[in-house]
KEVEX-941866 format. One record per residue (C-alpha): chain; x, y, z; residue in three letters; residue number from 1. Coordinates in nm, 2 decimals. Example, Ala and Ser with C-alpha at 12.3 -4.5 7.8 and 13.67 -1.06 7.14 Angstrom:
<nodes>
NODE  chaine      px      py      pz  residu  num
NODE       A    1.23   -0.45    0.78     ALA    1
NODE       A    1.37   -0.11    0.71     SER    2
</nodes>
This chain:
<nodes>
NODE  chaine      px      py      pz  residu  num
NODE       A   -0.24   -2.31    6.64     MET    1
NODE       A    0.14   -2.31    6.66     PRO    2
NODE       A    0.28   -2.03    6.88     SER    3
NODE       A   -0.04   -1.83    6.87     GLN    4
NODE       A   -0.04   -1.58    7.16     PRO    5
NODE       A   -0.32   -1.65    7.40     PRO    6
NODE       A   -0.64   -1.49    7.27     PRO    7
NODE       A   -0.67   -1.32    7.61     ARG    8
NODE       A   -0.31   -1.32    7.71     ALA    9
NODE       A   -0.19   -1.39    8.06     ALA   10
NODE       A   -0.10   -1.09    8.26     ALA   11
NODE       A    0.27   -1.02    8.28     LEU   12
NODE       A    0.34   -1.31    8.05     ALA   13
NODE       A    0.68   -1.18    7.95     ALA   14
NODE       A    0.79   -1.21    8.31     ALA   15
NODE       A    0.78   -1.58    8.30     VAL   16
NODE       A    1.13   -1.59    8.14     LEU   17
NODE       A    1.29   -1.43    8.45     LEU   18
NODE       A    1.06   -1.59    8.71     LEU   19
NODE       A    1.13   -1.95    8.64     SER   20
NODE       A    1.34   -1.98    8.95     ALA   21
NODE       A    1.08   -1.83    9.18     THR   22
NODE       A    0.75   -1.96    9.06     LEU   23
NODE       A    0.60   -2.20    9.31     ALA   24
NODE       A    0.29   -2.41    9.35     ALA   25
NODE       A    0.08   -2.62    9.58     CYS   26
NODE       A   -0.08   -2.95    9.57     ASP   27
NODE       A   -0.43   -2.99    9.44     GLY   28
NODE       A   -0.42   -3.28    9.19     SER   29
NODE       A   -0.72   -3.47    9.07     GLY   30
NODE       A   -0.93   -3.46    8.75     SER   31
NODE       A   -1.24   -3.62    8.89     GLY   32
NODE       A   -1.35   -3.80    9.20     SER   33
NODE       A   -1.64   -4.02    9.29     LYS   34
NODE       A   -1.56   -4.05    9.66     ASP   35
NODE       A   -1.69   -3.70    9.76     SER   36
NODE       A   -2.06   -3.64    9.72     LYS   37
NODE       A   -2.11   -3.41   10.01     ASP   38
NODE       A   -2.46   -3.26   10.00     ASP   39
NODE       A   -2.32   -2.92   10.08     ASP   40
NODE       A   -1.97   -2.85    9.94     LEU   41
NODE       A   -1.98   -2.51   10.10     SER   42
NODE       A   -1.94   -2.67   10.44     ALA   43
NODE       A   -1.61   -2.84   10.36     GLN   44
NODE       A   -1.31   -2.75   10.57     LYS   45
NODE       A   -0.99   -2.67   10.39     LEU   46
NODE       A   -0.67   -2.83   10.51     SER   47
NODE       A   -0.40   -2.58   10.47     TRP   48
NODE       A   -0.04   -2.72   10.45     LYS   49
NODE       A    0.30   -2.62   10.34     ASP   50
NODE       A    0.32   -2.59    9.96     CYS   51
NODE       A    0.51   -2.86    9.76     PRO   52
NODE       A    0.71   -2.78    9.45     ALA   53
NODE       A    0.49   -2.71    9.15     PRO   54
NODE       A    0.40   -2.98    8.90     ALA   55
NODE       A    0.52   -2.95    8.54     ASP   56
NODE       A    0.16   -2.86    8.45     SER   57
NODE       A    0.20   -2.55    8.67     GLN   58
NODE       A    0.53   -2.46    8.52     GLY   59
NODE       A    0.78   -2.64    8.74     GLY   60
NODE       A    1.03   -2.48    8.98     GLY   61
NODE       A    1.09   -2.48    9.35     GLY   62
NODE       A    0.87   -2.43    9.65     THR   63
NODE       A    0.77   -2.07    9.72     PRO   64
NODE       A    1.00   -1.87    9.94     SER   65
NODE       A    0.87   -1.73   10.27     PRO   66
NODE       A    0.75   -1.38   10.26     LEU   67
NODE       A    0.94   -1.10   10.44     PRO   68
NODE       A    0.88   -1.15   10.81     GLY   69
NODE       A    0.88   -1.52   10.77     GLY   70
NODE       A    0.52   -1.59   10.67     THR   71
NODE       A    0.50   -1.92   10.49     GLU   72
NODE       A    0.28   -1.99   10.19     TRP   73
NODE       A    0.00   -2.24   10.26     GLN   74
NODE       A   -0.18   -2.46   10.01     CYS   75
NODE       A   -0.51   -2.65   10.01     ALA   76
NODE       A   -0.75   -2.82    9.77     THR   77
NODE       A   -1.12   -2.74    9.75     MET   78
NODE       A   -1.38   -2.99    9.61     LYS   79
NODE       A   -1.61   -2.85    9.34     ALA   80
NODE       A   -1.86   -3.02    9.12     PRO   81
NODE       A   -1.72   -3.15    8.79     LEU   82
NODE       A   -2.06   -3.04    8.63     ASP   83
NODE       A   -2.23   -2.75    8.80     TRP   84
NODE       A   -2.56   -2.87    8.65     ALA   85
NODE       A   -2.52   -3.18    8.87     LYS   86
NODE       A   -2.39   -3.02    9.20     PRO   87
NODE       A   -2.41   -3.35    9.39     LYS   88
NODE       A   -2.23   -3.55    9.12     GLY   89
NODE       A   -1.86   -3.62    9.07     ASP   90
NODE       A   -1.61   -3.36    9.20     THR   91
NODE       A   -1.28   -3.22    9.10     ILE   92
NODE       A   -1.01   -3.06    9.31     ASP   93
NODE       A   -0.93   -2.69    9.29     ILE   94
NODE       A   -0.58   -2.60    9.40     ALA   95
NODE       A   -0.55   -2.29    9.62     LEU   96
NODE       A   -0.26   -2.09    9.78     ILE   97
NODE       A   -0.27   -1.84   10.06     LYS   98
NODE       A   -0.05   -1.60   10.25     ALA   99
NODE       A   -0.21   -1.48   10.57     ALA  100
NODE       A   -0.27   -1.11   10.63     ALA  101
NODE       A    0.03   -0.93   10.80     SER  102
NODE       A   -0.17   -0.66   10.98     GLY  103
NODE       A   -0.26   -0.66   11.35     GLY  104
NODE       A   -0.57   -0.79   11.51     LYS  105
NODE       A   -0.88   -0.61   11.39     GLY  106
NODE       A   -0.71   -0.49   11.07     GLU  107
NODE       A   -0.80   -0.79   10.85     ARG  108
NODE       A   -1.08   -0.73   10.60     ILE  109
NODE       A   -1.09   -1.09   10.46     GLY  110
NODE       A   -0.95   -1.27   10.16     SER  111
NODE       A   -0.84   -1.10    9.84     LEU  112
NODE       A   -0.87   -1.35    9.56     VAL  113
NODE       A   -0.65   -1.30    9.25     PHE  114
NODE       A   -0.68   -1.43    8.89     ASN  115
NODE       A   -0.38   -1.33    8.68     PHE  116
NODE       A   -0.52   -1.42    8.34     GLY  117
NODE       A   -0.47   -1.64    8.05     GLY  118
NODE       A   -0.70   -1.82    8.04     PRO  119
NODE       A   -0.47   -2.09    8.15     GLY  120
NODE       A   -0.23   -1.92    8.39     GLY  121
NODE       A   -0.17   -2.09    8.73     SER  122
NODE       A   -0.25   -1.86    9.01     GLY  123
NODE       A   -0.09   -2.09    9.25     VAL  124
NODE       A    0.25   -2.03    9.09     THR  125
NODE       A    0.20   -1.67    8.99     THR  126
NODE       A    0.09   -1.52    9.32     LEU  127
NODE       A    0.41   -1.60    9.51     PRO  128
NODE       A    0.62   -1.46    9.22     ALA  129
NODE       A    0.45   -1.13    9.24     PHE  130
NODE       A    0.36   -1.11    9.60     ALA  131
NODE       A    0.60   -0.83    9.68     PRO  132
NODE       A    0.39   -0.60    9.46     ASP  133
NODE       A    0.09   -0.67    9.69     TYR  134
NODE       A    0.27   -0.63   10.03     ALA  135
NODE       A    0.05   -0.33   10.12     LYS  136
NODE       A   -0.27   -0.51   10.03     LEU  137
NODE       A   -0.16   -0.80   10.25     ARG  138
NODE       A   -0.17   -0.57   10.56     THR  139
NODE       A   -0.55   -0.62   10.56     ARG  140
NODE       A   -0.61   -0.92   10.34     TYR  141
NODE       A   -0.51   -1.28   10.32     ASP  142
NODE       A   -0.37   -1.30    9.96     LEU  143
NODE       A   -0.54   -1.60    9.79     VAL  144
NODE       A   -0.51   -1.74    9.44     SER  145
NODE       A   -0.60   -2.07    9.26     PHE  146
NODE       A   -0.56   -2.28    8.95     ASP  147
NODE       A   -0.89   -2.24    8.77     PRO  148
NODE       A   -1.05   -2.56    8.66     ARG  149
NODE       A   -0.86   -2.71    8.36     GLY  150
NODE       A   -0.54   -2.54    8.47     VAL  151
NODE       A   -0.24   -2.69    8.65     GLY  152
NODE       A   -0.34   -2.91    8.94     ARG  153
NODE       A   -0.71   -2.82    8.91     SER  154
NODE       A   -0.82   -3.10    8.67     ALA  155
NODE       A   -0.56   -2.98    8.43     GLY  156
NODE       A   -0.63   -3.03    8.06     ILE  157
NODE       A   -0.39   -3.26    7.89     GLU  158
NODE       A   -0.34   -3.25    7.51     CYS  159
NODE       A   -0.01   -3.32    7.34     GLU  160
NODE       A    0.31   -3.44    7.51     ASP  161
NODE       A    0.64   -3.24    7.53     ALA  162
NODE       A    0.79   -3.39    7.21     GLU  163
NODE       A    0.47   -3.33    7.02     GLN  164
NODE       A    0.45   -2.97    7.15     LEU  165
NODE       A    0.81   -2.90    7.05     ASP  166
NODE       A    0.71   -2.99    6.69     ALA  167
NODE       A    0.38   -2.81    6.71     TYR  168
NODE       A    0.53   -2.48    6.82     PHE  169
NODE       A    0.78   -2.49    6.53     GLN  170
NODE       A    0.53   -2.52    6.26     GLU  171
NODE       A    0.45   -2.24    6.02     ASP  172
NODE       A    0.16   -2.04    6.15     SER  173
NODE       A    0.13   -1.80    5.85     THR  174
NODE       A    0.09   -2.03    5.55     PRO  175
NODE       A    0.19   -1.90    5.21     ASP  176
NODE       A    0.02   -2.17    4.99     ASP  177
NODE       A   -0.23   -2.45    4.99     GLY  178
NODE       A    0.01   -2.71    5.11     ALA  179
NODE       A    0.12   -2.50    5.41     GLU  180
NODE       A   -0.24   -2.42    5.49     THR  181
NODE       A   -0.34   -2.79    5.49     LYS  182
NODE       A   -0.05   -2.87    5.72     LYS  183
NODE       A   -0.16   -2.59    5.96     LEU  184
NODE       A   -0.51   -2.73    5.96     LEU  185
NODE       A   -0.38   -3.08    6.02     ASP  186
NODE       A   -0.17   -2.96    6.31     ASN  187
NODE       A   -0.46   -2.79    6.47     VAL  188
NODE       A   -0.68   -3.09    6.43     LYS  189
NODE       A   -0.41   -3.32    6.57     ALA  190
NODE       A   -0.38   -3.10    6.88     PHE  191
NODE       A   -0.75   -3.07    6.93     ASN  192
NODE       A   -0.80   -3.45    6.89     ASP  193
NODE       A   -0.53   -3.51    7.15     ALA  194
NODE       A   -0.72   -3.28    7.39     CYS  195
NODE       A   -1.04   -3.48    7.34     GLU  196
NODE       A   -0.86   -3.81    7.37     LYS  197
NODE       A   -0.68   -3.72    7.69     ASN  198
NODE       A   -0.93   -3.48    7.87     SER  199
NODE       A   -1.26   -3.54    7.69     GLY  200
NODE       A   -1.45   -3.58    8.02     ARG  201
NODE       A   -1.34   -3.24    8.15     THR  202
NODE       A   -1.36   -3.03    7.83     LEU  203
NODE       A   -1.73   -2.95    7.86     PRO  204
NODE       A   -1.69   -2.81    8.21     HIS  205
NODE       A   -1.41   -2.55    8.18     VAL  206
NODE       A   -1.62   -2.25    8.08     ARG  207
NODE       A   -1.57   -1.92    8.25     THR  208
NODE       A   -1.92   -1.95    8.40     THR  209
NODE       A   -1.80   -2.27    8.57     ASP  210
NODE       A   -1.49   -2.10    8.71     ALA  211
NODE       A   -1.71   -1.81    8.84     ALA  212
NODE       A   -1.93   -2.06    9.03     ARG  213
NODE       A   -1.61   -2.21    9.17     ASP  214
NODE       A   -1.52   -1.87    9.30     MET  215
NODE       A   -1.85   -1.83    9.47     GLU  216
NODE       A   -1.80   -2.17    9.64     LEU  217
NODE       A   -1.45   -2.05    9.73     MET  218
NODE       A   -1.59   -1.74    9.89     ARG  219
NODE       A   -1.81   -1.95   10.11     GLN  220
NODE       A   -1.54   -2.20   10.20     VAL  221
NODE       A   -1.30   -1.92   10.29     LEU  222
NODE       A   -1.56   -1.78   10.52     GLY  223
NODE       A   -1.60   -1.44   10.36     ASP  224
NODE       A   -1.94   -1.26   10.33     ASP  225
NODE       A   -1.82   -1.09   10.01     LYS  226
NODE       A   -1.57   -1.18    9.74     LEU  227
NODE       A   -1.30   -0.92    9.74     HIS  228
NODE       A   -1.13   -0.97    9.40     TYR  229
NODE       A   -0.83   -0.85    9.19     PHE  230
NODE       A   -0.86   -0.97    8.83     GLY  231
NODE       A   -0.60   -0.91    8.56     ILE  232
NODE       A   -0.64   -0.96    8.18     SER  233
NODE       A   -0.87   -1.26    8.13     TYR  234
NODE       A   -0.92   -1.24    8.51     GLY  235
NODE       A   -1.13   -0.92    8.44     THR  236
NODE       A   -1.37   -1.13    8.22     GLU  237
NODE       A   -1.39   -1.39    8.49     LEU  238
NODE       A   -1.46   -1.12    8.75     GLY  239
NODE       A   -1.73   -0.97    8.52     GLY  240
NODE       A   -1.90   -1.30    8.48     VAL  241
NODE       A   -1.89   -1.36    8.85     TYR  242
NODE       A   -2.04   -1.01    8.91     ALA  243
NODE       A   -2.32   -1.10    8.66     ARG  244
NODE       A   -2.40   -1.42    8.84     LEU  245
NODE       A   -2.36   -1.30    9.20     PHE  246
NODE       A   -2.39   -0.92    9.21     PRO  247
NODE       A   -2.49   -0.91    9.57     LYS  248
NODE       A   -2.18   -1.11    9.67     ARG  249
NODE       A   -1.92   -0.88    9.51     VAL  250
NODE       A   -1.71   -0.70    9.76     GLY  251
NODE       A   -1.43   -0.46    9.67     ARG  252
NODE       A   -1.31   -0.55    9.32     ALA  253
NODE       A   -1.05   -0.42    9.08     VAL  254
NODE       A   -1.01   -0.51    8.71     PHE  255
NODE       A   -0.67   -0.44    8.55     ASP  256
NODE       A   -0.57   -0.49    8.18     ALA  257
NODE       A   -0.93   -0.52    8.08     VAL  258
NODE       A   -1.08   -0.76    7.83     VAL  259
NODE       A   -1.34   -0.60    7.61     ASP  260
NODE       A   -1.66   -0.80    7.69     PRO  261
NODE       A   -1.85   -0.68    7.38     THR  262
NODE       A   -1.62   -0.83    7.12     GLN  263
NODE       A   -1.64   -1.17    6.96     ASN  264
NODE       A   -1.33   -1.38    6.89     ALA  265
NODE       A   -1.26   -1.22    6.56     GLU  266
NODE       A   -1.29   -0.87    6.69     GLN  267
NODE       A   -1.07   -0.96    6.99     GLY  268
NODE       A   -0.80   -1.09    6.76     SER  269
NODE       A   -0.82   -0.79    6.53     LEU  270
NODE       A   -0.79   -0.57    6.84     GLY  271
NODE       A   -0.48   -0.75    6.95     GLN  272
NODE       A   -0.33   -0.71    6.60     ALA  273
NODE       A   -0.36   -0.33    6.64     LYS  274
NODE       A   -0.24   -0.35    7.00     GLY  275
NODE       A    0.08   -0.54    6.93     PHE  276
NODE       A    0.15   -0.32    6.63     GLN  277
NODE       A    0.12   -0.02    6.86     LEU  278
NODE       A    0.35   -0.17    7.11     ALA  279
NODE       A    0.60   -0.25    6.84     LEU  280
NODE       A    0.58    0.11    6.71     ASP  281
NODE       A    0.64    0.23    7.07     ASN  282
NODE       A    0.94    0.00    7.10     PHE  283
NODE       A    1.09    0.13    6.78     ALA  284
NODE       A    1.03    0.49    6.88     LYS  285
NODE       A    1.19    0.43    7.22     ASP  286
NODE       A    1.50    0.25    7.08     CYS  287
NODE       A    1.57    0.52    6.82     THR  288
NODE       A    1.51    0.81    7.06     SER  289
NODE       A    1.79    0.71    7.30     GLN  290
NODE       A    2.13    0.89    7.30     GLU  291
NODE       A    2.31    0.57    7.21     ALA  292
NODE       A    2.25    0.43    6.86     ASP  293
NODE       A    1.97    0.18    6.83     CYS  294
NODE       A    2.14   -0.15    6.74     PRO  295
NODE       A    1.84   -0.28    6.55     VAL  296
NODE       A    1.76    0.01    6.32     GLY  297
NODE       A    1.85    0.37    6.24     ASP  298
NODE       A    1.49    0.50    6.23     THR  299
NODE       A    1.15    0.38    6.36     GLU  300
NODE       A    1.06    0.25    6.02     GLN  301
NODE       A    1.40    0.10    5.97     ASP  302
NODE       A    1.36   -0.10    6.29     VAL  303
NODE       A    1.02   -0.24    6.17     LYS  304
NODE       A    1.16   -0.31    5.82     ASP  305
NODE       A    1.45   -0.50    5.95     LYS  306
NODE       A    1.23   -0.71    6.18     ILE  307
NODE       A    1.00   -0.79    5.88     ALA  308
NODE       A    1.31   -0.89    5.67     LYS  309
NODE       A    1.43   -1.12    5.95     LEU  310
NODE       A    1.10   -1.29    5.97     LEU  311
NODE       A    1.07   -1.34    5.60     LYS  312
NODE       A    1.42   -1.49    5.59     GLY  313
NODE       A    1.34   -1.73    5.87     LEU  314
NODE       A    1.03   -1.84    5.68     ASP  315
NODE       A    1.27   -1.96    5.41     ALA  316
NODE       A    1.56   -2.07    5.63     LYS  317
NODE       A    1.55   -2.10    6.01     PRO  318
NODE       A    1.87   -2.02    6.21     ILE  319
NODE       A    2.01   -2.20    6.51     PRO  320
NODE       A    1.80   -2.15    6.83     GLY  321
NODE       A    1.83   -2.38    7.13     LEU  322
NODE       A    1.98   -2.70    6.98     PRO  323
NODE       A    1.85   -2.92    6.84     PRO  324
NODE       A    1.56   -2.67    6.78     ARG  325
NODE       A    1.59   -2.40    6.53     GLU  326
NODE       A    1.45   -2.05    6.54     LEU  327
NODE       A    1.16   -2.06    6.28     THR  328
NODE       A    0.96   -1.76    6.16     GLN  329
NODE       A    0.68   -1.87    6.40     THR  330
NODE       A    0.91   -1.90    6.70     ALA  331
NODE       A    1.07   -1.56    6.63     ALA  332
NODE       A    0.73   -1.39    6.60     THR  333
NODE       A    0.61   -1.55    6.92     ASN  334
NODE       A    0.93   -1.43    7.10     GLY  335
NODE       A    0.88   -1.08    6.97     ILE  336
NODE       A    0.51   -1.08    7.09     VAL  337
NODE       A    0.62   -1.21    7.43     GLN  338
NODE       A    0.87   -0.93    7.48     SER  339
NODE       A    0.61   -0.66    7.40     LEU  340
NODE       A    0.40   -0.74    7.71     TYR  341
NODE       A    0.62   -0.52    7.92     SER  342
NODE       A    0.85   -0.23    7.86     LYS  343
NODE       A    1.08   -0.39    8.11     ASP  344
NODE       A    1.15   -0.66    7.85     PHE  345
NODE       A    1.22   -0.43    7.56     TRP  346
NODE       A    1.60   -0.47    7.62     PRO  347
NODE       A    1.57   -0.84    7.58     TYR  348
NODE       A    1.39   -0.78    7.25     LEU  349
NODE       A    1.67   -0.55    7.14     THR  350
NODE       A    1.94   -0.80    7.23     GLN  351
NODE       A    1.74   -1.09    7.08     GLY  352
NODE       A    1.70   -0.91    6.75     LEU  353
NODE       A    2.06   -0.80    6.74     GLU  354
NODE       A    2.18   -1.15    6.79     GLU  355
NODE       A    1.93   -1.30    6.54     ALA  356
NODE       A    2.05   -1.06    6.27     TYR  357
NODE       A    2.39   -1.23    6.33     GLU  358
NODE       A    2.24   -1.58    6.30     GLY  359
NODE       A    2.20   -1.66    6.67     ASP  360
NODE       A    1.83   -1.72    6.77     GLY  361
NODE       A    1.88   -1.83    7.13     LYS  362
NODE       A    1.72   -1.53    7.30     ILE  363
NODE       A    1.42   -1.51    7.08     LEU  364
NODE       A    1.37   -1.88    7.13     MET  365
NODE       A    1.38   -1.84    7.50     LEU  366
NODE       A    1.12   -1.57    7.48     LEU  367
NODE       A    0.91   -1.80    7.26     SER  368
NODE       A    0.95   -2.08    7.51     ASP  369
NODE       A    0.83   -1.86    7.80     SER  370
NODE       A    0.52   -1.77    7.61     MET  371
NODE       A    0.45   -2.14    7.54     ASN  372
NODE       A    0.51   -2.25    7.90     GLY  373
NODE       A    0.83   -2.46    7.82     ARG  374
NODE       A    1.08   -2.48    8.10     ASN  375
NODE       A    1.45   -2.55    8.09     GLU  376
NODE       A    1.40   -2.92    8.13     ASP  377
NODE       A    1.19   -2.93    7.81     GLY  378
NODE       A    0.87   -2.99    7.99     GLU  379
NODE       A    0.56   -2.78    7.93     TYR  380
NODE       A    0.30   -2.63    8.16     SER  381
NODE       A   -0.05   -2.69    8.04     ASN  382
NODE       A   -0.12   -2.32    7.97     ILE  383
NODE       A   -0.16   -2.38    7.60     GLN  384
NODE       A   -0.40   -2.67    7.65     ALA  385
NODE       A   -0.60   -2.49    7.91     ALA  386
NODE       A   -0.61   -2.17    7.71     ASN  387
NODE       A   -0.75   -2.33    7.40     VAL  388
NODE       A   -0.99   -2.54    7.60     SER  389
NODE       A   -1.14   -2.26    7.79     ILE  390
NODE       A   -1.16   -2.02    7.50     ASN  391
NODE       A   -1.32   -2.28    7.27     CYS  392
NODE       A   -1.57   -2.37    7.55     ALA  393
NODE       A   -1.65   -2.00    7.59     ASP  394
NODE       A   -1.65   -1.87    7.23     ASP  395
NODE       A   -1.93   -1.98    7.00     LYS  396
NODE       A   -1.75   -1.88    6.68     ALA  397
NODE       A   -1.59   -2.15    6.46     ARG  398
NODE       A   -1.38   -2.01    6.17     TYR  399
NODE       A   -1.29   -2.19    5.85     SER  400
NODE       A   -0.99   -2.15    5.62     ARG  401
NODE       A   -1.22   -1.95    5.39     GLN  402
NODE       A   -1.32   -1.72    5.68     ASP  403
NODE       A   -0.96   -1.64    5.76     VAL  404
NODE       A   -0.86   -1.59    5.39     GLU  405
NODE       A   -1.15   -1.34    5.36     GLU  406
NODE       A   -1.04   -1.15    5.67     LYS  407
NODE       A   -0.66   -1.14    5.60     LEU  408
NODE       A   -0.67   -0.79    5.43     PRO  409
NODE       A   -0.82   -0.63    5.74     ALA  410
NODE       A   -0.57   -0.80    5.97     PHE  411
NODE       A   -0.28   -0.70    5.74     ARG  412
NODE       A   -0.40   -0.34    5.75     GLU  413
NODE       A   -0.42   -0.36    6.13     ALA  414
NODE       A   -0.07   -0.49    6.16     SER  415
NODE       A    0.18   -0.56    5.88     PRO  416
NODE       A    0.39   -0.77    6.11     LEU  417
NODE       A    0.14   -0.95    6.34     PHE  418
NODE       A   -0.19   -0.94    6.13     GLY  419
NODE       A   -0.15   -1.27    5.95     GLU  420
NODE       A   -0.02   -1.44    6.26     TYR  421
NODE       A   -0.33   -1.35    6.46     LEU  422
NODE       A   -0.58   -1.40    6.17     ALA  423
NODE       A   -0.47   -1.76    6.12     TRP  424
NODE       A   -0.47   -1.80    6.50     GLY  425
NODE       A   -0.85   -1.79    6.48     MET  426
NODE       A   -0.85   -2.15    6.35     LEU  427
NODE       A   -0.77   -2.28    6.70     GLY  428
NODE       A   -1.13   -2.38    6.78     CYS  429
NODE       A   -1.19   -2.54    6.44     THR  430
NODE       A   -1.31   -2.90    6.49     ASP  431
NODE       A   -1.32   -2.85    6.87     TRP  432
NODE       A   -1.53   -3.12    7.02     PRO  433
NODE       A   -1.73   -2.90    7.26     VAL  434
NODE       A   -1.97   -2.63    7.15     GLU  435
NODE       A   -1.89   -2.27    7.24     GLY  436
NODE       A   -2.12   -2.10    7.49     GLN  437
NODE       A   -2.17   -1.75    7.35     ALA  438
NODE       A   -2.04   -1.48    7.11     ASP  439
NODE       A   -1.91   -1.28    7.40     HIS  440
NODE       A   -1.95   -1.28    7.78     PRO  441
NODE       A   -2.24   -1.12    7.96     ASP  442
NODE       A   -2.10   -0.91    8.24     VAL  443
NODE       A   -2.40   -0.68    8.32     SER  444
NODE       A   -2.40   -0.66    8.70     ALA  445
NODE       A   -2.69   -0.45    8.82     GLU  446
NODE       A   -2.69   -0.43    9.20     GLY  447
NODE       A   -2.31   -0.49    9.24     ALA  448
NODE       A   -2.10   -0.23    9.42     PRO  449
NODE       A   -1.84   -0.02    9.24     PRO  450
NODE       A   -1.58   -0.21    9.05     ILE  451
NODE       A   -1.26   -0.02    8.96     VAL  452
NODE       A   -1.17   -0.08    8.59     VAL  453
NODE       A   -0.82    0.02    8.47     ILE  454
NODE       A   -0.72    0.07    8.11     GLY  455
NODE       A   -0.36    0.11    7.99     ASN  456
NODE       A   -0.33    0.32    7.68     THR  457
NODE       A   -0.02    0.12    7.56     GLY  458
NODE       A   -0.15   -0.23    7.64     ASP  459
NODE       A   -0.09   -0.46    7.35     PRO  460
NODE       A   -0.29   -0.77    7.46     ALA  461
NODE       A   -0.60   -0.60    7.61     THR  462
NODE       A   -0.62   -0.27    7.42     PRO  463
NODE       A   -0.72    0.04    7.62     TYR  464
NODE       A   -1.07    0.07    7.46     GLU  465
NODE       A   -1.18   -0.25    7.64     GLY  466
NODE       A   -1.18   -0.08    7.98     ALA  467
NODE       A   -1.45    0.17    7.88     ARG  468
NODE       A   -1.65   -0.11    7.72     LYS  469
NODE       A   -1.62   -0.31    8.04     MET  470
NODE       A   -1.72   -0.02    8.26     ALA  471
NODE       A   -2.03    0.04    8.05     ARG  472
NODE       A   -2.12   -0.32    8.03     ALA  473
NODE       A   -2.10   -0.37    8.40     LEU  474
NODE       A   -2.37   -0.10    8.43     GLY  475
NODE       A   -2.43    0.24    8.56     GLU  476
NODE       A   -2.29    0.29    8.91     GLY  477
NODE       A   -2.09   -0.03    8.89     VAL  478
NODE       A   -1.80    0.02    8.65     GLY  479
NODE       A   -1.56    0.30    8.75     VAL  480
NODE       A   -1.30    0.37    8.48     GLU  481
NODE       A   -0.95    0.48    8.55     LEU  482
NODE       A   -0.69    0.54    8.27     THR  483
NODE       A   -0.32    0.48    8.29     TYR  484
NODE       A   -0.11    0.64    8.02     LYS  485
NODE       A    0.17    0.39    8.00     GLY  486
NODE       A    0.32    0.09    7.83     GLN  487
NODE       A    0.28   -0.28    7.88     GLY  488
NODE       A    0.01   -0.52    7.98     HIS  489
NODE       A   -0.16   -0.40    8.30     GLY  490
NODE       A   -0.12   -0.09    8.52     ALA  491
NODE       A   -0.09   -0.18    8.89     TYR  492
NODE       A    0.24   -0.37    8.85     ASP  493
NODE       A    0.39   -0.08    8.66     SER  494
NODE       A    0.43    0.06    9.01     LYS  495
NODE       A    0.28    0.39    8.90     ASN  496
NODE       A    0.21    0.58    9.22     THR  497
NODE       A   -0.12    0.73    9.10     CYS  498
NODE       A   -0.25    0.39    9.00     VAL  499
NODE       A   -0.13    0.23    9.32     ARG  500
NODE       A   -0.28    0.49    9.54     ASP  501
NODE       A   -0.62    0.46    9.37     ALA  502
NODE       A   -0.63    0.09    9.39     VAL  503
NODE       A   -0.49    0.06    9.74     ASP  504
NODE       A   -0.73    0.34    9.86     GLY  505
NODE       A   -1.03    0.14    9.73     TYR  506
NODE       A   -0.92   -0.21    9.84     LEU  507
NODE       A   -0.79   -0.11   10.18     LEU  508
NODE       A   -1.01    0.18   10.28     ASP  509
NODE       A   -1.32    0.16   10.05     GLY  510
NODE       A   -1.24    0.50    9.88     LYS  511
NODE       A   -1.38    0.47    9.53     VAL  512
NODE       A   -1.17    0.68    9.28     PRO  513
NODE       A   -1.34    0.94    9.08     LYS  514
NODE       A   -1.46    0.80    8.75     ALA  515
NODE       A   -1.24    0.92    8.46     GLY  516
NODE       A   -0.93    0.96    8.67     THR  517
NODE       A   -0.62    0.97    8.45     VAL  518
NODE       A   -0.27    0.85    8.58     CYS  519
NODE       A    0.05    0.91    8.38     SER  520
</nodes>
């Protein structure tokens, strides 16, 4: 639905706004091929080459800059079955990127595979952008990431074009009457119909279980005995599903910004409503506690009241945004949500609100664009198309207008500002052409080694409680919970020393942190 935040939001999504100049990608195009029917795809040899500039579907931008010391990024494509039920049938290309380990001979452990979340985020573009955060891990690992199937250059899902998406993301996502509700439903159906028309062959094959099987093939092709893995946000769900399917192949693994695997789609959306409300409360508290006056409100409640008043006014009359587009209520809400992913982006929210109060919506529009994957040229990545396609293929639930209307009171109670926005967002899979797989993922992984599971108490997109649920669901002796008392989506990239030491100690030296460790 228009400007709905991803149900399992991409890790560090707010950073996209500032990273547009540094994101980079590698080649791996192809939505289906009939010319590769190798009896054993695990025997394929990857041809690593210098990475080209990313495609629009990956977010655009320039080629990735060399790492400190001059190490160049290398890219390749891996063949995988389109349909894992027919492993000798047609194939698709999976785009990969790699930076070789920097340590000396004998120091290398293997590959460390990253998934940064979404679902729908391009790992090929994201890893180079955040590689400085993983410099220590690169001393013993090749850093590897990929575009999961359906994303970017890995058989990327195509739905609506840029012009259609501009209109789609402007539409009212919190209808006030029957006519607006009908228009919302019509917009959702038009988007979903476009996905079926343009990518119908691929839609049944983008489930998380399919991506997990791709990772097992990737492990073999990379030449690793075990899959060493760093999953963030939705990447924790993907990692949990992999561990369920291949427990004996799990190496050292870390889950950060953890998805609650016990929740269905409704419970997940309600949890996000509470999470983003908590983040907004924390933003208001932080702004009004500074020595300088808070420019967007005198008290915590005043900040929230003025934001609510702004959004109500935009519902009736949008203000100039990025011409010719106006800042609508939906775009403003989306921009606010985007800025709550990281405390580092609260100053942008303050500035955006201050200017919007004066009738200038450019900053909030830029934040909204970054959430939706729109670049400065007006082209979109396929993050929205992939996000909807993967979620709808995974989630069995299909919600009607009546379902949402019945649940609105609970969502409003969870968040006066974001509740309706997230409740109506549950319509995204209505009329989807592919049946959902399950109510929630199965991540029980008996026999797997310890997996470090990190929860952030201030995380808006994957609320803290999900980490404990994941640790329990993985099974006794597998999930090892660690708590970070902080703000934002994720913990490792907060640069908290306690979190870094625990994660680095495990991934580099195999030292499992004590269960229940708390970092602040």
